[in-house]
C-alpha positions in Angstrom: -57.9 -21.2 -39.2 -54.3 -21.3 -40.1 -55.2 -20.9 -43.8 -57.1 -17.7 -43.0 -54.2 -16.3 -40.9 -51.8 -17.1 -43.8 -54.1 -15.3 -46.3 -54.4 -12.3 -44.0 -50.6 -12.3 -43.4 -49.8 -12.4 -47.2 -52.4 -9.7 -47.9 -50.9 -7.5 -45.1 -47.4 -8.0 -46.5 -48.6 -7.0 -49.9 -50.1 -3.8 -48.5 -46.9 -2.9 -46.7 -44.8 -3.6 -49.9 -47.2 -1.6 -52.0 -47.3 1.3 -49.5 -43.5 1.3 -49.4 -43.5 2.2 -53.1 -45.9 5.1 -52.9 -43.7 7.4 -50.9 -40.8 6.8 -53.3 -43.1 7.4 -56.3 -44.5 10.6 -54.8 -40.9 11.7 -53.8 -39.9 11.4 -57.5 -42.9 13.4 -58.7 -42.2 16.0 -55.9 -38.6 16.2 -57.0 -39.5 16.8 -60.6 -42.1 19.4 -59.5 -39.4 21.1 -57.3 -36.9 21.0 -60.2 -39.5 22.7 -62.5 -40.3 25.4 -60.0 -36.6 26.0 -59.3 -35.9 26.4 -63.0 -38.8 28.9 -63.2 -37.3 30.7 -60.2 -33.9 30.9 -61.9 -35.5 32.2 -65.1 -37.3 34.9 -63.1 -34.2 35.8 -61.2 -32.3 36.1 -64.5 -35.1 38.2 -66.0 -35.0 40.5 -62.9 -31.2 40.7 -63.0 -31.3 41.7 -66.7 -33.9 44.4 -66.0 -31.9 45.7 -63.0 -28.6 45.8 -64.8 -30.2 47.6 -67.9 -32.0 50.1 -65.7 -28.9 50.7 -63.5 -26.8 51.2 -66.6 -29.2 53.7 -68.1 -29.5 55.7 -64.8 -25.7 55.8 -64.4 -25.3 57.0 -68.0 -27.9 59.6 -67.5 -26.1 60.9 -64.4 -22.8 61.0 -66.4 -24.6 62.9 -69.3 -26.0 65.3 -66.7 -22.6 65.9 -65.3 -21.3 66.5 -68.9 -24.0 69.1 -69.5 -23.5 70.7 -66.1 -19.8 71.2 -66.7 -20.2 72.8 -70.2 -19.3 76.1 -68.6 -15.7 74.8 -68.2 -15.3 73.9 -71.9 -12.9 76.8 -72.5 -11.1 76.5 -69.2 -8.2 74.5 -67.8 -10.7 72.3 -66.0 -12.1 71.0 -69.3 -9.6 68.0 -69.6 -10.3 66.9 -66.1 -14.1 66.9 -66.6 -13.7 65.2 -70.0 -11.6 62.5 -68.4 -14.1 62.0 -65.6 -16.9 61.6 -68.1 -14.9 59.3 -70.4 -13.8 57.0 -67.5 -17.2 57.1 -65.9 -18.8 55.8 -69.0 -16.2 53.1 -69.4 -16.7 52.1 -65.8 -20.4 51.8 -66.2 -20.1 49.8 -69.4 -17.5 47.4 -67.9 -19.6 47.0 -64.7 -22.8 46.2 -66.6 -20.9 43.8 -68.9 -19.4 42.0 -65.9 -22.8 41.7 -64.2 -24.3 40.3 -67.4 -21.4 37.9 -67.8 -21.9 36.8 -64.1 -25.6 36.1 -64.7 -24.8 34.7 -68.2 -27.2 37.0 -69.8 -25.3 37.6 -73.1 
């Protein structure tokens, strides 16, 4: 009877040792899987950021262009330099902001 008990004990220890490796192995696979999904999430976030920045830049430039066309009446007045400066600095601001956002997201 003691031989049978020893055999069961050794078999039981082997199961415990083998089952102790499984969670570790599945944890590694799960970590790799999570890493892959995180990389895809970062890619998607960057894609969305690029789209958002481009769209925002276009809309802002369209608004500035509209302002320029709306102030054409002032072309021959003393207000013309003020409007021209607003338009010039507005375009520079939009360009710098978009470039800063792209740099922050490392899109260029």
